[in-house]
KERORO-260989 format. One record per residue (C-alpha): x, z, y; residue in three letters. Coordinates in pm, whole numbers, plus 50000, padded with zeros to 5 digits. Each point is the difference from the previous one (the first is absolute). Example, Ala and Ser with C-alpha at 12.3 -4.5 7.8 and 13.67 -1.06 7.14 Angstrom:
<atoms>
- 51230 50780 49550 ala;
- 50137 49934 50344 ser;
</atoms>
This chain:
<atoms>
- 73132 68846 71250 met;
- 49837 50153 50310 asp;
- 49643 49954 50122 arg;
- 50099 49742 50267 asp;
- 50157 49774 49735 asp;
- 49671 49991 49809 lys;
- 49806 49890 50310 arg;
- 50249 49727 50101 arg;
- 49874 49653 49886 pro;
- 50205 49825 49737 arg;
- 50104 49631 50024 gly;
- 50235 49785 50206 pro;
- 50007 50047 50373 ala;
- 50011 49689 50223 leu;
- 50318 50015 50201 ser;
- 50050 49836 50337 arg;
- 50241 49755 49837 arg;
- 49744 49911 49734 gly;
- 49736 49942 50265 leu;
- 50230 49767 50196 ile;
- 50099 49806 49686 val;
- 49635 49965 49899 gly;
- 49899 49877 50345 ala;
- 50288 49752 49994 gly;
- 49894 49865 49661 cys;
- 49641 49961 50121 phe;
- 50112 49813 50313 ala;
- 50224 49780 49786 gly;
- 49709 49906 49776 met;
- 49791 49902 50303 ile;
- 50291 49797 50139 ala;
- 50048 49822 49668 leu;
- 49633 49904 50003 gly;
- 50048 49847 50345 gly;
- 50313 49818 49885 val;
- 49811 49869 49698 gly;
- 49725 49861 50222 arg;
- 50257 49846 50234 ala;
- 50176 49842 49702 phe;
- 49693 49862 49824 ala;
- 49760 49947 50293 gly;
- 49627 50053 49976 asp;
- 49943 49730 49737 gly;
- 49752 49812 50217 gly;
- 50169 49659 50023 leu;
- 49790 49712 49866 val;
- 50240 49798 49788 arg;
- 50018 49627 49936 leu;
- 49823 49842 49702 pro;
- 50174 50105 49680 gly;
- 50160 50312 50150 ala;
- 49723 50245 49912 gln;
- 50221 50188 49751 asp;
- 50188 50183 50275 glu;
- 50278 50148 49786 glu;
- 50075 49669 49832 arg;
- 49990 49818 50333 phe;
- 50236 50241 50177 leu;
- 50244 49985 49708 ala;
- 50013 49618 50003 ala;
- 49968 49910 50370 cys;
- 50328 49890 50161 leu;
- 49855 50007 50354 lys;
- 50120 49641 50034 cys;
- 49716 49902 50235 asp;
- 49924 49673 49816 lys;
- 49634 50091 49953 cys;
- 49953 50056 50373 arg;
- 50164 49668 50083 ser;
- 49785 49815 49746 ala;
- 49662 50141 50104 cys;
- 49796 49723 50167 pro;
- 49752 50253 50139 gln;
- 50277 50205 50165 asp;
- 49844 50323 49872 cys;
- 50309 50143 49827 val;
- 50193 50265 50196 ser;
- 50281 50233 49907 val;
- 49967 50377 49995 ala;
- 50192 50215 50246 arg;
- 50179 50331 49959 leu;
- 49691 50188 50115 glu;
- 49821 49858 49694 asp;
- 50244 50195 49783 gly;
- 50367 49948 49920 leu;
- 49916 49863 49655 leu;
- 49762 49745 50152 asn;
- 50220 49886 50288 ala;
- 50048 49621 50008 arg;
- 49758 49945 49710 thr;
- 49719 49748 50059 pro;
- 49637 50094 50057 tyr;
- 49691 49822 50130 leu;
- 49923 50037 50370 asp;
- 49645 49878 50049 phe;
- 50030 50021 50377 his;
- 50219 49692 49970 lys;
- 49804 49802 49738 gly;
- 49804 50013 49676 ala;
- 50120 49933 49647 cys;
- 49855 49684 49842 asp;
- 50172 50063 49664 phe;
- 50195 49674 50022 cys;
- 50275 50147 49778 gly;
- 50294 49887 50214 arg;
- 50140 50355 50020 cys;
- 49994 50029 49620 ile;
- 50167 49660 49957 glu;
- 50296 50078 50227 val;
- 50064 50357 49878 cys;
- 50340 49981 49825 pro;
- 49963 50316 49790 thr;
- 49641 49990 49878 gly;
- 49913 50303 50213 ala;
- 49674 49816 50073 leu;
- 49821 49948 49670 ala;
- 49736 49732 49933 pro;
- 49676 50096 50175 phe;
- 49640 49895 49937 asp;
- 49780 50064 50307 pro;
- 49688 49958 49786 ala;
- 50081 50308 49793 ser;
- 50260 50191 50205 glu;
- 50000 50130 50355 arg;
- 50246 50094 50270 leu;
- 49786 50283 50132 gly;
- 49651 50053 50135 val;
- 49857 49967 50350 ala;
- 49868 50320 50158 val;
- 49784 50024 50313 ile;
- 50130 50238 50267 asp;
- 49683 50096 50184 ala;
- 50199 50160 50284 ala;
- 50166 49664 50075 glu;
- 49733 49749 49891 cys;
- 49820 49829 50289 ile;
- 49688 49942 49790 ala;
- 49982 50367 49902 trp;
- 50058 50118 50357 lys;
- 49785 49759 50199 gln;
- 49877 49723 49770 gly;
- 50015 49625 50028 gly;
- 50330 49918 49824 cys;
- 49993 49820 49664 val;
- 50349 49848 49999 arg;
- 50108 50171 49675 cys;
- 49682 49886 49822 val;
- 50060 49641 50107 glu;
- 50370 50010 49909 ala;
- 49969 50133 49643 cys;
- 50030 49710 49753 pro;
- 49873 50213 49709 tyr;
- 49676 50139 50146 gly;
- 50140 50351 49974 ala;
- 49909 50102 50356 val;
- 49625 50007 50064 val;
- 49765 50148 50257 leu;
- 49795 50306 49912 asn;
- 49638 50058 50106 glu;
- 50121 50110 50345 asn;
- 50205 49686 50057 gly;
- 50332 50175 49945 arg;
- 50272 49867 49769 pro;
- 50064 50167 49667 val;
- 50239 49902 49720 val;
- 49894 49911 49649 glu;
- 50319 50135 49842 ala;
- 49947 49825 49666 asp;
- 50014 49660 50173 leu;
- 50300 50076 50224 cys;
- 50348 49899 49887 asn;
- 50182 50112 50315 gly;
- 50085 49658 50146 cys;
- 49986 50142 50354 gly;
- 49791 49722 50156 ala;
- 49758 50260 50138 cys;
- 50273 50217 50152 glu;
- 50173 49696 50149 his;
- 49673 49882 50162 ala;
- 49900 50343 50135 cys;
- 50016 49999 50382 pro;
- 49985 50377 50048 ser;
- 50373 50046 50063 ala;
- 49978 49749 50288 thr;
- 49666 50098 50148 leu;
- 50069 50372 49975 met;
- 50376 49995 50051 ser;
- 49969 50282 50252 tyr;
- 49957 50241 49709 ser;
- 50363 49944 49895 gly;
- 49906 49984 49632 ser;
- 50170 49754 49765 arg;
- 49703 50017 49765 arg;
- 49721 49749 50013 arg;
- 49631 50032 49927 gly;
- 50069 49888 49643 ile;
- 50331 50055 49822 asn;
- 50128 49908 49656 val;
- 50132 50305 49819 glu;
- 50212 50003 49691 arg;
- 49853 50115 49674 gly;
</atoms>
């Protein structure tokens, strides 16, 4: 063994082919993550009463549209492809159209039991969250529409006269979001969000 052999580092050398294969695998993993998100969506849809166990609901829902037809408040919509392939054509609550009064008609007409019995006194659809960037009261004051609309006293005014949500009292009925005028009065912003929005969870 000559002196140069002793100085040469031991171990595997990264070939050009190995580098290309590694980069391809890394890109594939990133792409699979994007495909996964496209397939499942962002998980932000507020579901109908009794559909809070998302896995159970998706397994049982036939996408028959009976719940949407039965809703007297007209607040049931169907998800689109951009909401995720798995969610497409499944029902969710659109509080821009109406608020849920927990009448139970959607549960009654569901042919598969995808919508389980629901008690609004102990269970909730989601929780309302103030978006200060969209809320008229937080930006310029004067609006109390969400406070007036909430049937549970979950939206109150703070010491500065701005609405805040008492999360423990909110069951996610969407009356506040439905009543919020920010999307109309500030439609120039192009945002679909309102000053108060019900979020799942």
